[in-house]
VOBA-1610 file (N, C-alpha, C; in pm, whole numbers, padded with zeros to 5 digits, always signed):
BEGIN
Met+08782+10929+11782Met+08896+10880+11707Met+08901+10942+11572Ala+09044+10965+11505Ala+09048+11026+11382Ala+09091+10925+11274Val+09025+10929+11136Val+09055+10840+11032Val+09127+10905+10918His+09241+10845+10871His+09312+10905+10756His+09300+10807+10637Asn+09257+10848+10519Asn+09238+10757+10409Asn+09347+10781+10297Gly+09458+10838+10335Gly+09563+10862+10233Gly+09652+10749+10204Ala+09632+10627+10267Ala+09719+10522+10235Ala+09692+10455+10098Pro+09785+10403+10024Pro+09765+10353+09890Pro+09670+10231+09898Tyr+09582+10217+09795Tyr+09490+10103+09789Tyr+09552+09997+09706Leu+09575+09878+09770Leu+09631+09765+09702Leu+09519+09683+09636Gly+09448+09746+09534Gly+09334+09685+09477Gly+09364+09632+09340Val+09267+09632+09253Val+09279+09575+09123Val+09263+09671+09006Asn+09237+09794+09033Asn+09211+09888+08924Asn+09314+09996+08912Gly+09333+10058+08797Gly+09414+10171+08780Gly+09550+10136+08731Gly+09609+10223+08631Gly+09741+10202+08589Gly+09753+10095+08481Asp+09873+10093+08424Asp+09905+09993+08326Asp+10035+09923+08358His+10037+09794+08335His+10160+09724+08348His+10148+09592+08273Ala+10248+09521+08265Ala+10255+09401+08170Ala+10140+09301+08194Gly+10092+09285+08307Gly+09991+09190+08336Gly+09852+09248+08333Gly+09841+09369+08285Gly+09708+09432+08282Gly+09695+09547+08380Glu+09591+09547+08464Glu+09580+09654+08564Glu+09675+09640+08680Asn+09719+09758+08724Asn+09830+09756+08822Asn+09764+09747+08964Pro+09789+09634+09041Pro+09727+09611+09173Pro+09789+09708+09278Tyr+09902+09773+09246Tyr+09969+09863+09349Tyr+09945+10005+09316Ala+09858+10037+09228Ala+09836+10181+09190Ala+09757+10244+09296Pro+09807+10363+09351Pro+09728+10437+09441Pro+09593+10472+09398Arg+09492+10471+09480Arg+09360+10512+09437Arg+09325+10642+09495Pro+09237+10718+09425Pro+09200+10842+09469Pro+09111+10832+09596Arg+09147+10909+09695Arg+09068+10911+09829Arg+08931+10961+09796Val+08831+10922+09881Val+08697+10973+09871Val+08695+11102+09949Asp+08693+11220+09886Asp+08698+11340+09969Asp+08557+11387+09991Val+08539+11509+10039Val+08411+11555+10087Val+08312+11564+09969Lys+08356+11570+09844Lys+08263+11586+09733Lys+08162+11461+09730Phe+08223+11343+09770Phe+08125+11225+09756Phe+08013+11230+09853Pro+08029+11258+09983Pro+07914+11264+10064Pro+07824+11384+10036Ile+07879+11489+09984Ile+07801+11607+09941Ile+07700+11565+09830Leu+07757+11495+09732Leu+07671+11447+09623Leu+07573+11345+09669Gly+07619+11267+09765Gly+07520+11161+09828Gly+07397+11228+09878Phe+07425+11342+09965Phe+07312+11413+10019Phe+07221+11475+09906Leu+07292+11529+09806Leu+07211+11594+09702Leu+07140+11491+09609Met+07184+11368+09620Met+07106+11260+09546Met+06965+11251+09602Glu+06949+11299+09733Glu+06819+11288+09796Glu+06729+11407+09768Ser+06783+11525+09761Ser+06708+11650+09739Ser+06809+11766+09722Glu+06747+11879+09676Glu+06831+11999+09664Glu+06852+12054+09808Met+06965+12121+09839Met+07000+12160+09965Met+07083+12294+09959Thr+07076+12369+10058Thr+07167+12487+10075Thr+07291+12436+10145Gly+07394+12522+10151Gly+07508+12493+10218Gly+07477+12466+10371Tyr+07393+12540+10422Tyr+07350+12520+10566Tyr+07291+12393+10588Asp+07201+12343+10490Asp+07137+12215+10499Asp+07239+12106+10504Leu+07339+12108+10410Leu+07444+12013+10401Leu+07524+12011+10530Lys+07557+12127+10583Lys+07633+12135+10710Lys+07561+12057+10821Arg+07430+12080+10822Arg+07351+12014+10929Arg+07342+11861+10906Arg+07333+11818+10780Arg+07335+11679+10748Arg+07465+11613+10799Phe+07579+11679+10786Phe+07708+11628+10824Phe+07716+11601+10984Ser+07616+11675+11055Ser+07621+11660+11193Ser+07535+11535+11235Glu+07473+11473+11136Glu+07390+11360+11173Glu+07478+11233+11170Pro+07420+11108+11169Pro+07501+10991+11186Pro+07635+10985+11108Val+07640+11040+10984Val+07759+11036+10914Val+07874+11113+10988Gly+07843+11202+11073Gly+07937+11282+11143Gly+08025+11198+11240Phe+07975+11078+11278Phe+08056+10993+11366Phe+08180+10935+11297Phe+08177+10928+11164Phe+08292+10872+11097Phe+08344+10955+10980Tyr+08272+11070+10953Tyr+08320+11155+10850Tyr+08291+11297+10890Arg+08387+11377+10913Arg+08364+11510+10957Arg+08407+11613+10862Val+08330+11723+10852Val+08364+11828+10752Val+08358+11966+10816Ser+08435+12057+10774Ser+08441+12188+10826Ser+08387+12289+10722Asp+08349+12403+10762Asp+08305+12504+10661Asp+08422+12532+10563Gly+08545+12528+10608Gly+08664+12540+10526Gly+08675+12449+10411Ser+08613+12334+10418Ser+08622+12236+10314Ser+08491+12218+10239Leu+08375+12247+10312Leu+08247+12223+10254Leu+08220+12318+10137Tyr+08234+12457+10172Tyr+08204+12552+10063Tyr+08305+12557+09938Pro+08423+12545+09961Pro+08516+12527+09845Pro+08483+12410+09765Ala+08443+12296+09828Ala+08399+12175+09763Ala+08277+12199+09676Leu+08188+12269+09728Leu+08064+12310+09648Leu+08097+12392+09524Lys+08185+12489+09549Lys+08232+12573+09430Lys+08296+12482+09325Ser+08381+12392+09376Ser+08452+12308+09278Ser+08350+12210+09201Leu+08253+12160+09273Leu+08152+12078+09208Leu+08074+12157+09108Ala+08045+12278+09142Ala+07961+12370+09047Ala+08062+12392+08920Arg+08186+12424+08945Arg+08273+12450+08830Arg+08294+12328+08741Asp+08281+12209+08798Asp+08294+12079+08719Asp+08161+12039+08671Ala+08062+12115+08682Ala+07925+12085+08629Ala+07862+11959+08690Met+07896+11930+08821Met+07844+11817+08890Met+07727+11867+08983Val+07720+11994+09004Val+07607+12047+09070Val+07567+12177+08998Thr+07439+12215+09027Thr+07405+12358+08983Thr+07366+12445+09104Met+07386+12570+09094Met+07364+12661+09211Met+07268+12771+09159Arg+07164+12794+09238Arg+07075+12903+09203Arg+07054+12985+09325Ser+07037+13113+09323Ser+07006+13201+09427Ser+06854+13209+09459Glu+06816+13207+09572Glu+06676+13200+09609Glu+06644+13297+09723Lys+06543+13384+09713Lys+06510+13478+09820Lys+06441+13396+09935His+06488+13424+10059His+06440+13360+10175His+06406+13469+10282Gly+06291+13537+10275Gly+06283+13653+10359Gly+06364+13760+10311Arg+06432+13826+10397Arg+06537+13928+10363Arg+06673+13875+10308Arg+06689+13752+10330Arg+06813+13693+10291Arg+06812+13620+10156Thr+06915+13609+10091Thr+06925+13530+09965Thr+07011+13410+10001Arg+06966+13294+09966Arg+07038+13173+09992Arg+07072+13103+09862Lys+07182+13025+09870Lys+07221+12950+09751Lys+07176+12802+09764Val+07101+12760+09660Val+07051+12619+09665Val+07126+12540+09556Tyr+07174+12419+09606Tyr+07257+12332+09517Tyr+07167+12208+09476Ala+07187+12176+09350Ala+07126+12054+09306Ala+07230+11969+09217Ile+07211+11842+09229Ile+07304+11751+09155Ile+07261+11747+09010Thr+07359+11729+08922Thr+07341+11716+08778Thr+07349+11579+08733Pro+07306+11543+08609Pro+07329+11414+08555Pro+07476+11369+08564Leu+07569+11462+08534Leu+07724+11422+08551Leu+07747+11397+08690Gly+07692+11476+08786Gly+07725+11447+08926Gly+07669+11311+08967Arg+07556+11278+08918Arg+07492+11149+08955Arg+07579+11040+08896Glu+07631+11053+08774Glu+07711+10947+08713Glu+07835+10929+08797Trp+07902+11045+08831Trp+08026+11037+08910Trp+08003+10969+09047Phe+07895+11016+09117Phe+07866+10957+09237Phe+07842+10799+09239Met+07763+10758+09145Met+07736+10613+09130Met+07854+10540+09100Arg+07945+10600+09012Arg+08077+10527+08992Arg+08159+10515+09105Met+08172+10621+09190Met+08247+10621+09307Met+08190+10528+09413Leu+08058+10522+09418Leu+07986+10431+09514Leu+08020+10289+09491Arg+08041+10249+09366Arg+08065+10112+09334Arg+08215+10076+09341Glu+08305+10183+09349Glu+08451+10150+09359Glu+08483+10081+09493Pro+08582+09996+09494Pro+08625+09930+09618Pro+08677+10047+09711Ala+08643+10032+09842Ala+08690+10131+09936Ala+08843+10107+09963Gln+08908+10221+10005Gln+09044+10213+10041Gln+09067+10140+10181Pro+09181+10088+10205Pro+09201+10035+10342Pro+09207+10153+10438Met+09158+10134+10558Met+09156+10238+10655Met+09276+10244+10742Phe+09339+10354+10748Phe+09460+10374+10836Phe+09409+10467+10955Val+09421+10416+11075Val+09373+10488+11189Val+09485+10564+11257Phe+09479+10697+11277Phe+09573+10761+11346Phe+09517+10802+11480Asp+09567+10761+11589Asp+09515+10785+11727Asp+09627+10834+11813Glu+09627+10964+11849Glu+09736+11020+11933Glu+09754+10944+12067Ala+09637+10906+12123Ala+09650+10837+12252Ala+09730+10704+12240Gln+09698+10627+12133Gln+09769+10505+12109Gln+09916+10519+12091Val+09957+10627+12022Val+10094+10655+12004Val+10162+10679+12133Lys+10098+10759+12220Lys+10156+10787+12356Lys+10157+10660+12440Ile+10060+10577+12439Ile+10057+10455+12513Ile+10168+10363+12471Tyr+10202+10365+12338Tyr+10314+10285+12281Tyr+10444+10310+12348Phe+10473+10442+12383Phe+10594+10487+12443Phe+10579+10509+12588Ala+10477+10459+12654Ala+10447+10490+12800Ala+10537+10421+12890Arg+10621+10334+12843Arg+10719+10272+12942Arg+10799+10372+13008His+10813+10490+12949His+10891+10593+13010His+10810+10668+13122Asp+10684+10645+13127Asp+10592+10710+13233Asp+10466+10615+13239Pro+10479+10496+13300Pro+10373+10401+13303Pro+10234+10452+13344Ala+10236+10545+13441Ala+10112+10603+13501Ala+10031+10678+13388Ser+10103+10740+13290Ser+10038+10813+13187Ser+09953+10720+13097Ala+10001+10599+13088Ala+09932+10499+13001Ala+09787+10476+13056Leu+09785+10458+13189Leu+09652+10433+13253Leu+09563+10553+13234Gln+09614+10677+13234Gln+09528+10795+13220Gln+09477+10791+13076His+09564+10769+12980His+09520+10770+12840His+09412+10666+12812Ile+09439+10543+12865Ile+09341+10432+12849Ile+09209+10465+12909Glu+09210+10525+13024Glu+09078+10560+13092Glu+09002+10662+13020Leu+09069+10766+12965Leu+09005+10869+12875Leu+08948+10809+12753Met+09020+10712+12689Met+08970+10647+12577Met+08848+10559+12608Arg+08860+10491+12718Arg+08745+10408+12761Arg+08616+10490+12787Arg+08637+10595+12856Arg+08521+10683+12880Arg+08465+10739+12754Ser+08543+10785+12656Ser+08500+10832+12533Ser+08418+10731+12457Asp+08472+10606+12456Asp+08405+10500+12379Asp+08275+10467+12445Glu+08271+10470+12578Glu+08155+10429+12650Glu+08044+10528+12625Thr+08079+10659+12626Thr+07994+10772+12585Thr+07945+10754+12445Ala+08028+10729+12358Ala+07990+10711+12214Ala+07897+10599+12196Gly+07923+10487+12266Gly+07830+10372+12260Gly+07689+10402+12306Lys+07681+10484+12416Lys+07548+10516+12454Lys+07474+10605+12357Met+07549+10702+12301Met+07498+10793+12202Met+07446+10717+12081Leu+07530+10615+12039Leu+07493+10540+11922Leu+07369+10449+11950Arg+07359+10404+12069Arg+07237+10328+12104Arg+07106+10411+12098Asp+07120+10537+12158Asp+07011+10624+12136Asp+06982+10669+11999Leu+07084+10681+11919Leu+07068+10710+11778Leu+06990+10601+11705Leu+07033+10476+11736Leu+06968+10364+11668Leu+06816+10357+11695Val+06783+10388+11823Val+06638+10395+11863Val+06566+10498+11784Glu+06637+10621+11768Glu+06572+10729+11690Glu+06560+10689+11544Met+06653+10621+11496Met+06651+10585+11352Met+06534+10484+11327Asp+06525+10392+11423Asp+06408+10297+11415Asp+06274+10360+11415Lys+06260+10462+11496Lys+06138+10539+11501Lys+06110+10610+11370Asn+06210+10661+11315Asn+06194+10744+11196Asn+06199+10659+11067Gly+06216+10528+11076Gly+06212+10445+10956Gly+06337+10481+10872Glu+06447+10498+10932Glu+06575+10536+10857Glu+06612+10417+10766Ser+06698+10453+10669Ser+06745+10352+10573Ser+06819+10244+10641Pro+06798+10115+10611Pro+06858+10003+10679Pro+07011+10007+10647Phe+07053+10063+10542Phe+07195+10073+10519Phe+07261+10166+10614Arg+07202+10278+10632Arg+07255+10381+10729Arg+07249+10320+10878Arg+07144+10251+10904Arg+07136+10192+11031Arg+07243+10090+11057Ala+07278+10011+10948Ala+07386+09906+10956Ala+07513+09971+10993Val+07548+10091+10931Val+07664+10160+10956Val+07681+10202+11106Val+07577+10263+11161Val+07567+10305+11295Val+07577+10183+11390Glu+07511+10074+11361Glu+07517+09946+11440Glu+07660+09904+11439Met+07726+09901+11328Met+07864+09855+11322Met+07951+09943+11411Met+07933+10073+11404Met+08012+10165+11491Met+07987+10136+11633Arg+07861+10102+11675Arg+07822+10087+11816Arg+07897+09966+11861Val+07892+09853+11781Val+07955+09733+11823Val+08106+09756+11851Val+08172+09827+11753Val+08321+09858+11766Val+08350+09927+11885Val+08280+10043+11913Val+08320+10133+12025Val+08287+10063+12155Glu+08182+09980+12169Glu+08146+09913+12286Glu+08253+09801+12322Ala+08292+09735+12209Ala+08396+09634+12221Ala+08524+09691+12265Arg+08559+09804+12206Arg+08689+09869+12247Arg+08688+09920+12398Ala+08567+09968+12439Ala+08562+10012+12575Ala+08582+09898+12669Arg+08527+09777+12642Arg+08542+09658+12727Arg+08699+09620+12719Leu+08756+09619+12603Leu+08894+09589+12591Leu+08984+09680+12666Leu+08956+09807+12663Leu+09035+09904+12730Leu+09030+09889+12882Ala+08910+09851+12934Ala+08894+09829+13074Ala+08976+09711+13115Ser+08987+09609+13035Ser+09067+09486+13066Ser+09216+09526+13065Leu+09254+09595+12959Leu+09403+09643+12952Leu+09441+09730+13061Lys+09350+09816+13110Lys+09385+09903+13218Lys+09413+09817+13340Thr+09337+09717+13368Thr+09356+09630+13481Thr+09491+09562+13473Gln+09520+09511+13348Gln+09642+09433+13328Gln+09770+09520+13350Leu+09763+09643+13288Leu+09872+09735+13298Leu+09890+09789+13451Arg+09780+09809+13513Arg+09791+09847+13660Arg+09866+09754+13737Arg+09833+09618+13718Arg+09906+09519+13789Arg+10053+09513+13750His+10080+09529+13624His+10213+09531+13574His+10289+09648+13638Asn+10229+09766+13648Asn+10297+09879+13709Asn+10316+09856+13858Glu+10222+09787+13922Glu+10241+09764+14070Glu+10358+09666+14092Val+10365+09556+14011Val+10475+09470+14023Val+10608+09534+13987Gly+10612+09622+13888Gly+10733+09682+13855Gly+10779+09787+13964Ser+10680+09851+14030Ser+10712+09940+14139Ser+10773+09864+14256Arg+10713+09755+14290Arg+10765+09671+14402Arg+10899+09627+14375Gly+10928+09580+14246Gly+11056+09534+14206Gly+11164+09646+14217Ala+11123+09765+14168Ala+11216+09876+14177Ala+11244+09918+14318Gly+11146+09909+14406Gly+11171+09946+14545Gly+11266+09846+14610Arg+11239+09718+14582Arg+11324+09609+14640Arg+11477+09633+14593Gly+11496+09666+14468Gly+11622+09689+14406Gly+11691+09807+14481Arg+11623+09912+14512Arg+11680+10025+14571Arg+11715+09991+14711Arg+11641+09920+14782Arg+11677+09876+14924Arg+11800+09793+14921Leu+11816+09695+14825Leu+11932+09613+14818Leu+12062+09698+14793Gln+12037+09796+14703Gln+12157+09880+14671Gln+12198+09970+14796Ala+12103+10015+14868Ala+12123+10090+14995Ala+12195+09999+15098Ala+12149+09880+15116Ala+12211+09790+15207Ala+12349+09759+15171Ser+12374+09736+15047Ser+12514+09703+14999Ser+12602+09822+15019Ala+12554+09938+14994Ala+12636+10062+15013Ala+12675+10080+15160Ala+12581+10038+15250Ala+12606+10061+15398Ala+12707+09967+15449Arg+12741+09858+15385Arg+12836+09762+15444Arg+12974+09809+15431
//
């Protein structure tokens, strides 16, 4: 599933109006700079190290490509929120990034900011919404979604076991557990909805067939 954070935050900070802070002022979205600094809060890293960290649990709910990671690192360095030094590693030279006091200050400030409301864009859900034009396609989309959630649930269960073995942060474990509960609940719901819609389609098909027979009989008279 894909998540878009561009919706306005109806919070309590930002802007000026007669009553003080504007509750309808849009809030800046948390872009890739925030998790980058979060990882650098733990230790210095190369771009490759950061890319690998994004494939860990955070990758289930926040994905990043090379096309956004490296430009963000350049931007952070330009804004003095990280430093970059070149380091020889065998025959290769690698760039090592470290967070600065300014970067730490910005990260902590963003960490304490209220999160924006989540707006979920799911192509399958949009197609199901219009599936009255092709009822069978709804069942196909629902089944694919159910299988995907079922697979994700199993992966998250395995990940939780691994996190427990490694003594992972309880905060990170809480996020993964929350995701597991959500995807497993959705898989069960999708299975139930598939059964309901299949029955609805069968009833509709029988009704349509009966209507065609009555029309044919009427035309034959």
